CHARMM-style PDB file with segment names, atoms N, HN, CA, C and O in Angstrom:
ATOM      1  N   PHE     1      33.177  29.092 -94.634  1.00  0.00      PROA
ATOM      2  CA  PHE     1      31.967  29.667 -95.169  1.00  0.00      PROA
ATOM      3  C   PHE     1      31.380  28.771 -96.250  1.00  0.00      PROA
ATOM      4  O   PHE     1      30.172  28.540 -96.293  1.00  0.00      PROA
ATOM      5  N   LYS     2      32.245  28.272 -97.116  1.00  0.00      PROA
ATOM      6  HN  LYS     2      33.227  28.460 -97.080  1.00  0.00      PROA
ATOM      7  CA  LYS     2      31.772  27.393 -98.194  1.00  0.00      PROA
ATOM      8  C   LYS     2      31.196  26.093 -97.647  1.00  0.00      PROA
ATOM      9  O   LYS     2      30.241  25.553 -98.205  1.00  0.00      PROA
ATOM     10  N   ASP     3      31.770  25.589 -96.557  1.00  0.00      PROA
ATOM     11  HN  ASP     3      32.545  26.027 -96.103  1.00  0.00      PROA
ATOM     12  CA  ASP     3      31.241  24.364 -95.955  1.00  0.00      PROA
ATOM     13  C   ASP     3      29.811  24.550 -95.459  1.00  0.00      PROA
ATOM     14  O   ASP     3      28.995  23.633 -95.546  1.00  0.00      PROA
ATOM     15  N   ALA     4      29.516  25.717 -94.950  1.00  0.00      PROA
ATOM     16  HN  ALA     4      30.179  26.462 -94.879  1.00  0.00      PROA
ATOM     17  CA  ALA     4      28.168  25.990 -94.461  1.00  0.00      PROA
ATOM     18  C   ALA     4      27.146  26.022 -95.592  1.00  0.00      PROA
ATOM     19  O   ALA     4      25.956  25.819 -95.351  1.00  0.00      PROA
ATOM     20  N   LEU     5      27.589  26.272 -96.812  1.00  0.00      PROA
ATOM     21  HN  LEU     5      28.556  26.436 -97.008  1.00  0.00      PROA
ATOM     22  CA  LEU     5      26.683  26.346 -97.962  1.00  0.00      PROA
ATOM     23  C   LEU     5      26.555  25.031 -98.723  1.00  0.00      PROA
ATOM     24  O   LEU     5      25.773  24.947 -99.670  1.00  0.00      PROA
ATOM     25  N   ASN     6      27.294  24.020 -98.336  1.00  0.00      PROA
ATOM     26  HN  ASN     6      27.929  24.088 -97.567  1.00  0.00      PROA
ATOM     27  CA  ASN     6      27.284  22.761 -99.081  1.00  0.00      PROA
ATOM     28  C   ASN     6      25.889  22.179 -99.254  1.00  0.00      PROA
ATOM     29  O   ASN     6      25.565  21.638-100.311  1.00  0.00      PROA
ATOM     30  N   GLU     7      25.069  22.288 -98.226  1.00  0.00      PROA
ATOM     31  HN  GLU     7      25.332  22.727 -97.367  1.00  0.00      PROA
ATOM     32  CA  GLU     7      23.703  21.758 -98.306  1.00  0.00      PROA
ATOM     33  C   GLU     7      22.934  22.400 -99.458  1.00  0.00      PROA
ATOM     34  O   GLU     7      22.177  21.719-100.149  1.00  0.00      PROA
ATOM     35  N   TYR     8      23.120  23.694 -99.670  1.00  0.00      PROA
ATOM     36  HN  TYR     8      23.736  24.247 -99.109  1.00  0.00      PROA
ATOM     37  CA  TYR     8      22.417  24.419-100.722  1.00  0.00      PROA
ATOM     38  C   TYR     8      23.169  24.367-102.044  1.00  0.00      PROA
ATOM     39  O   TYR     8      22.558  24.404-103.112  1.00  0.00      PROA
ATOM     40  N   ALA     9      24.483  24.282-101.974  1.00  0.00      PROA
ATOM     41  HN  ALA     9      24.979  24.252-101.106  1.00  0.00      PROA
ATOM     42  CA  ALA     9      25.300  24.324-103.185  1.00  0.00      PROA
ATOM     43  C   ALA     9      25.042  23.126-104.084  1.00  0.00      PROA
ATOM     44  O   ALA     9      25.004  23.268-105.307  1.00  0.00      PROA
ATOM     45  N   TYR    10      24.866  21.963-103.504  1.00  0.00      PROA
ATOM     46  HN  TYR    10      24.897  21.847-102.511  1.00  0.00      PROA
ATOM     47  CA  TYR    10      24.630  20.774-104.313  1.00  0.00      PROA
ATOM     48  C   TYR    10      23.335  20.919-105.106  1.00  0.00      PROA
ATOM     49  O   TYR    10      23.300  20.657-106.308  1.00  0.00      PROA
ATOM     50  N   ALA    11      22.279  21.336-104.428  1.00  0.00      PROA
ATOM     51  HN  ALA    11      22.307  21.549-103.452  1.00  0.00      PROA
ATOM     52  CA  ALA    11      20.990  21.519-105.109  1.00  0.00      PROA
ATOM     53  C   ALA    11      21.089  22.629-106.159  1.00  0.00      PROA
ATOM     54  O   ALA    11      20.478  22.538-107.223  1.00  0.00      PROA
ATOM     55  N   ALA    12      21.854  23.666-105.858  1.00  0.00      PROA
ATOM     56  HN  ALA    12      22.351  23.740-104.993  1.00  0.00      PROA
ATOM     57  CA  ALA    12      22.025  24.764-106.807  1.00  0.00      PROA
ATOM     58  C   ALA    12      22.742  24.294-108.064  1.00  0.00      PROA
ATOM     59  O   ALA    12      22.373  24.677-109.175  1.00  0.00      PROA
ATOM     60  N   GLU    13      23.757  23.471-107.893  1.00  0.00      PROA
ATOM     61  HN  GLU    13      24.057  23.160-106.991  1.00  0.00      PROA
ATOM     62  CA  GLU    13      24.478  22.946-109.054  1.00  0.00      PROA
ATOM     63  C   GLU    13      23.575  22.085-109.920  1.00  0.00      PROA
ATOM     64  O   GLU    13      23.655  22.137-111.147  1.00  0.00      PROA
ATOM     65  N   LEU    14      22.716  21.293-109.290  1.00  0.00      PROA
ATOM     66  HN  LEU    14      22.651  21.250-108.293  1.00  0.00      PROA
ATOM     67  CA  LEU    14      21.772  20.484-110.051  1.00  0.00      PROA
ATOM     68  C   LEU    14      20.778  21.359-110.827  1.00  0.00      PROA
ATOM     69  O   LEU    14      20.291  20.970-111.889  1.00  0.00      PROA
ATOM     70  N   ALA    15      20.490  22.538-110.282  1.00  0.00      PROA
ATOM     71  HN  ALA    15      20.886  22.853-109.420  1.00  0.00      PROA
ATOM     72  CA  ALA    15      19.552  23.458-110.933  1.00  0.00      PROA
ATOM     73  C   ALA    15      20.225  24.329-111.991  1.00  0.00      PROA
ATOM     74  O   ALA    15      19.577  25.178-112.603  1.00  0.00      PROA
ATOM     75  N   GLY    16      21.519  24.121-112.205  1.00  0.00      PROA
ATOM     76  HN  GLY    16      22.045  23.432-111.707  1.00  0.00      PROA
ATOM     77  CA  GLY    16      22.221  24.875-113.236  1.00  0.00      PROA
ATOM     78  C   GLY    16      22.881  26.154-112.757  1.00  0.00      PROA
ATOM     79  O   GLY    16      23.242  27.008-113.566  1.00  0.00      PROA
ATOM     80  N   LEU    17      23.043  26.294-111.439  1.00  0.00      PROA
ATOM     81  HN  LEU    17      22.749  25.600-110.781  1.00  0.00      PROA
ATOM     82  CA  LEU    17      23.691  27.482-110.895  1.00  0.00      PROA
ATOM     83  C   LEU    17      25.135  27.177-110.533  1.00  0.00      PROA
ATOM     84  O   LEU    17      25.493  26.037-110.237  1.00  0.00      PROA
ATOM     85  N   ASP    18      25.939  28.201-110.563  1.00  0.00      PROA
ATOM     86  HN  ASP    18      25.647  29.127-110.803  1.00  0.00      PROA
ATOM     87  CA  ASP    18      27.325  28.080-110.140  1.00  0.00      PROA
ATOM     88  C   ASP    18      27.663  29.329-109.347  1.00  0.00      PROA
ATOM     89  O   ASP    18      27.170  30.414-109.655  1.00  0.00      PROA
ATOM     90  N   TYR    19      28.501  29.185-108.326  1.00  0.00      PROA
ATOM     91  HN  TYR    19      28.902  28.304-108.076  1.00  0.00      PROA
ATOM     92  CA  TYR    19      28.899  30.349-107.558  1.00  0.00      PROA
ATOM     93  C   TYR    19      30.379  30.262-107.231  1.00  0.00      PROA
ATOM     94  O   TYR    19      30.978  29.186-107.236  1.00  0.00      PROA
ATOM     95  N   LYS    20      30.942  31.408-106.951  1.00  0.00      PROA
ATOM     96  HN  LYS    20      30.456  32.281-106.947  1.00  0.00      PROA
ATOM     97  CA  LYS    20      32.372  31.468-106.646  1.00  0.00      PROA
ATOM     98  C   LYS    20      32.613  32.601-105.653  1.00  0.00      PROA
ATOM     99  O   LYS    20      32.079  33.700-105.805  1.00  0.00      PROA
ATOM    100  N   PHE    21      33.423  32.317-104.639  1.00  0.00      PROA
ATOM    101  HN  PHE    21      33.857  31.425-104.516  1.00  0.00      PROA
ATOM    102  CA  PHE    21      33.846  33.335-103.692  1.00  0.00      PROA
ATOM    103  C   PHE    21      35.285  33.705-104.002  1.00  0.00      PROA
ATOM    104  O   PHE    21      36.105  32.844-104.321  1.00  0.00      PROA
ATOM    105  N   SER    22      35.577  34.964-103.907  1.00  0.00      PROA
ATOM    106  HN  SER    22      34.910  35.663-103.648  1.00  0.00      PROA
ATOM    107  CA  SER    22      36.954  35.423-104.052  1.00  0.00      PROA
ATOM    108  C   SER    22      37.142  36.614-103.117  1.00  0.00      PROA
ATOM    109  O   SER    22      36.178  37.254-102.697  1.00  0.00      PROA
ATOM    110  N   ASN    23      38.377  36.892-102.808  1.00  0.00      PROA
ATOM    111  HN  ASN    23      39.160  36.373-103.149  1.00  0.00      PROA
ATOM    112  CA  ASN    23      38.639  38.041-101.943  1.00  0.00      PROA
ATOM    113  C   ASN    23      39.175  39.191-102.782  1.00  0.00      PROA
ATOM    114  O   ASN    23      39.782  38.994-103.834  1.00  0.00      PROA
ATOM    115  N   SER    24      38.936  40.373-102.292  1.00  0.00      PROA
ATOM    116  HN  SER    24      38.443  40.532-101.437  1.00  0.00      PROA
ATOM    117  CA  SER    24      39.428  41.577-102.949  1.00  0.00      PROA
ATOM    118  C   SER    24      39.850  42.560-101.864  1.00  0.00      PROA
ATOM    119  O   SER    24      39.695  42.290-100.673  1.00  0.00      PROA
ATOM    120  N   VAL    25      40.371  43.672-102.276  1.00  0.00      PROA
ATOM    121  HN  VAL    25      40.498  43.891-103.244  1.00  0.00      PROA
ATOM    122  CA  VAL    25      40.780  44.679-101.307  1.00  0.00      PROA
ATOM    123  C   VAL    25      39.572  45.269-100.576  1.00  0.00      PROA
ATOM    124  O   VAL    25      39.726  45.885 -99.521  1.00  0.00      PROA
ATOM    125  N   TYR    26      38.390  45.086-101.125  1.00  0.00      PROA
ATOM    126  HN  TYR    26      38.265  44.585-101.982  1.00  0.00      PROA
ATOM    127  CA  TYR    26      37.165  45.612-100.517  1.00  0.00      PROA
ATOM    128  C   TYR    26      36.429  44.588 -99.662  1.00  0.00      PROA
ATOM    129  O   TYR    26      35.464  44.945 -98.985  1.00  0.00      PROA
ATOM    130  N   GLY    27      36.853  43.333 -99.672  1.00  0.00      PROA
ATOM    131  HN  GLY    27      37.636  43.043-100.222  1.00  0.00      PROA
ATOM    132  CA  GLY    27      36.198  42.299 -98.882  1.00  0.00      PROA
ATOM    133  C   GLY    27      35.905  41.057 -99.712  1.00  0.00      PROA
ATOM    134  O   GLY    27      36.656  40.716-100.626  1.00  0.00      PROA
ATOM    135  N   LEU    28      34.832  40.402 -99.391  1.00  0.00      PROA
ATOM    136  HN  LEU    28      34.222  40.679 -98.648  1.00  0.00      PROA
ATOM    137  CA  LEU    28      34.434  39.163-100.043  1.00  0.00      PROA
ATOM    138  C   LEU    28      33.625  39.466-101.300  1.00  0.00      PROA
ATOM    139  O   LEU    28      32.726  40.307-101.285  1.00  0.00      PROA
ATOM    140  N   HSD    29      33.952  38.776-102.377  1.00  0.00      PROA
ATOM    141  HN  HSD    29      34.682  38.093-102.389  1.00  0.00      PROA
ATOM    142  CA  HSD    29      33.265  38.959-103.659  1.00  0.00      PROA
ATOM    143  C   HSD    29      32.552  37.663-104.007  1.00  0.00      PROA
ATOM    144  O   HSD    29      33.177  36.603-104.041  1.00  0.00      PROA
ATOM    145  N   LEU    30      31.259  37.734-104.266  1.00  0.00      PROA
ATOM    146  HN  LEU    30      30.752  38.596-104.238  1.00  0.00      PROA
ATOM    147  CA  LEU    30      30.454  36.571-104.625  1.00  0.00      PROA
ATOM    148  C   LEU    30      29.980  36.724-106.060  1.00  0.00      PROA
ATOM    149  O   LEU    30      29.376  37.735-106.420  1.00  0.00      PROA
ATOM    150  N   THR    31      30.258  35.710-106.882  1.00  0.00      PROA
ATOM    151  HN  THR    31      30.748  34.889-106.590  1.00  0.00      PROA
ATOM    152  CA  THR    31      29.800  35.677-108.267  1.00  0.00      PROA
ATOM    153  C   THR    31      28.827  34.512-108.411  1.00  0.00      PROA
ATOM    154  O   THR    31      29.150  33.382-108.044  1.00  0.00      PROA
ATOM    155  N   ILE    32      27.655  34.779-108.937  1.00  0.00      PROA
ATOM    156  HN  ILE    32      27.393  35.697-109.236  1.00  0.00      PROA
ATOM    157  CA  ILE    32      26.646  33.746-109.167  1.00  0.00      PROA
ATOM    158  C   ILE    32      26.344  33.706-110.658  1.00  0.00      PROA
ATOM    159  O   ILE    32      26.081  34.737-111.277  1.00  0.00      PROA
ATOM    160  N   LYS    33      26.382  32.508-111.228  1.00  0.00      PROA
ATOM    161  HN  LYS    33      26.595  31.670-110.725  1.00  0.00      PROA
ATOM    162  CA  LYS    33      26.080  32.320-112.647  1.00  0.00      PROA
ATOM    163  C   LYS    33      24.958  31.299-112.773  1.00  0.00      PROA
ATOM    164  O   LYS    33      24.886  30.342-112.003  1.00  0.00      PROA
ATOM    165  N   GLY    34      24.100  31.511-113.735  1.00  0.00      PROA
ATOM    166  HN  GLY    34      24.158  32.289-114.360  1.00  0.00      PROA
ATOM    167  CA  GLY    34      23.026  30.559-113.986  1.00  0.00      PROA
ATOM    168  C   GLY    34      21.743  31.271-114.355  1.00  0.00      PROA
ATOM    169  O   GLY    34      21.764  32.406-114.830  1.00  0.00      PROA
ATOM    170  N   TYR    35      20.633  30.602-114.136  1.00  0.00      PROA
ATOM    171  HN  TYR    35      20.616  29.680-113.750  1.00  0.00      PROA
ATOM    172  CA  TYR    35      19.325  31.139-114.497  1.00  0.00      PROA
ATOM    173  C   TYR    35      18.924  32.241-113.528  1.00  0.00      PROA
ATOM    174  O   TYR    35      18.976  32.056-112.312  1.00  0.00      PROA
ATOM    175  N   ASN    36      18.528  33.374-114.061  1.00  0.00      PROA
ATOM    176  HN  ASN    36      18.485  33.524-115.048  1.00  0.00      PROA
ATOM    177  CA  ASN    36      18.171  34.531-113.234  1.00  0.00      PROA
ATOM    178  C   ASN    36      17.065  34.231-112.239  1.00  0.00      PROA
ATOM    179  O   ASN    36      17.097  34.726-111.112  1.00  0.00      PROA
ATOM    180  N   SER    37      16.098  33.436-112.631  1.00  0.00      PROA
ATOM    181  HN  SER    37      16.072  33.034-113.546  1.00  0.00      PROA
ATOM    182  CA  SER    37      14.941  33.200-111.759  1.00  0.00      PROA
ATOM    183  C   SER    37      15.298  32.382-110.513  1.00  0.00      PROA
ATOM    184  O   SER    37      14.571  32.433-109.521  1.00  0.00      PROA
ATOM    185  N   THR    38      16.396  31.634-110.546  1.00  0.00      PROA
ATOM    186  HN  THR    38      16.987  31.592-111.351  1.00  0.00      PROA
ATOM    187  CA  THR    38      16.763  30.812-109.397  1.00  0.00      PROA
ATOM    188  C   THR    38      17.952  31.363-108.619  1.00  0.00      PROA
ATOM    189  O   THR    38      18.274  30.842-107.552  1.00  0.00      PROA
ATOM    190  N   GLN    39      18.606  32.396-109.122  1.00  0.00      PROA
ATOM    191  HN  GLN    39      18.344  32.819-109.989  1.00  0.00      PROA
ATOM    192  CA  GLN    39      19.759  32.960-108.428  1.00  0.00      PROA
ATOM    193  C   GLN    39      19.384  33.539-107.082  1.00  0.00      PROA
ATOM    194  O   GLN    39      20.148  33.415-106.125  1.00  0.00      PROA
ATOM    195  N   ILE    40      18.238  34.160-106.987  1.00  0.00      PROA
ATOM    196  HN  ILE    40      17.618  34.260-107.764  1.00  0.00      PROA
ATOM    197  CA  ILE    40      17.834  34.801-105.738  1.00  0.00      PROA
ATOM    198  C   ILE    40      17.672  33.780-104.614  1.00  0.00      PROA
ATOM    199  O   ILE    40      17.924  34.108-103.454  1.00  0.00      PROA
ATOM    200  N   ILE    41      17.268  32.581-104.921  1.00  0.00      PROA
ATOM    201  HN  ILE    41      17.064  32.315-105.863  1.00  0.00      PROA
ATOM    202  CA  ILE    41      17.107  31.541-103.906  1.00  0.00      PROA
ATOM    203  C   ILE    41      18.445  31.223-103.262  1.00  0.00      PROA
ATOM    204  O   ILE    41      18.545  31.149-102.037  1.00  0.00      PROA
ATOM    205  N   LEU    42      19.469  31.035-104.077  1.00  0.00      PROA
ATOM    206  HN  LEU    42      19.387  31.095-105.072  1.00  0.00      PROA
ATOM    207  CA  LEU    42      20.797  30.758-103.544  1.00  0.00      PROA
ATOM    208  C   LEU    42      21.336  31.965-102.790  1.00  0.00      PROA
ATOM    209  O   LEU    42      21.945  31.808-101.733  1.00  0.00      PROA
ATOM    210  N   LEU    43      21.128  33.135-103.301  1.00  0.00      PROA
ATOM    211  HN  LEU    43      20.633  33.263-104.160  1.00  0.00      PROA
ATOM    212  CA  LEU    43      21.635  34.349-102.668  1.00  0.00      PROA
ATOM    213  C   LEU    43      20.996  34.564-101.299  1.00  0.00      PROA
ATOM    214  O   LEU    43      21.665  35.007-100.366  1.00  0.00      PROA
ATOM    215  N   GLU    44      19.704  34.255-101.173  1.00  0.00      PROA
ATOM    216  HN  GLU    44      19.160  33.896-101.932  1.00  0.00      PROA
ATOM    217  CA  GLU    44      19.032  34.418 -99.883  1.00  0.00      PROA
ATOM    218  C   GLU    44      19.577  33.450 -98.843  1.00  0.00      PROA
ATOM    219  O   GLU    44      19.628  33.787 -97.660  1.00  0.00      PROA
ATOM    220  N   LYS    45      19.981  32.264 -99.255  1.00  0.00      PROA
ATOM    221  HN  LYS    45      19.939  31.990-100.216  1.00  0.00      PROA
ATOM    222  CA  LYS    45      20.529  31.283 -98.306  1.00  0.00      PROA
ATOM    223  C   LYS    45      21.846  31.772 -97.765  1.00  0.00      PROA
ATOM    224  OT1 LYS    45      22.470  31.090 -96.951  1.00  0.00      PROA
TER     225      LYS     45
END
C-alpha cells in the first residue's frame, strides 16, 4: 500500500506533510501531520 503512494508521498513530504500507517484491532489507522490546508490533497489520493 505504501509503495502505491510513493509518487504522492515525496511531494507531500516536500510540502511539509507526514503520514504514518499502523494497524489496530479495528483495521488500518492513518495519521497525517502537517498543514491543514494541504492534508486533504494527500488524503484524497
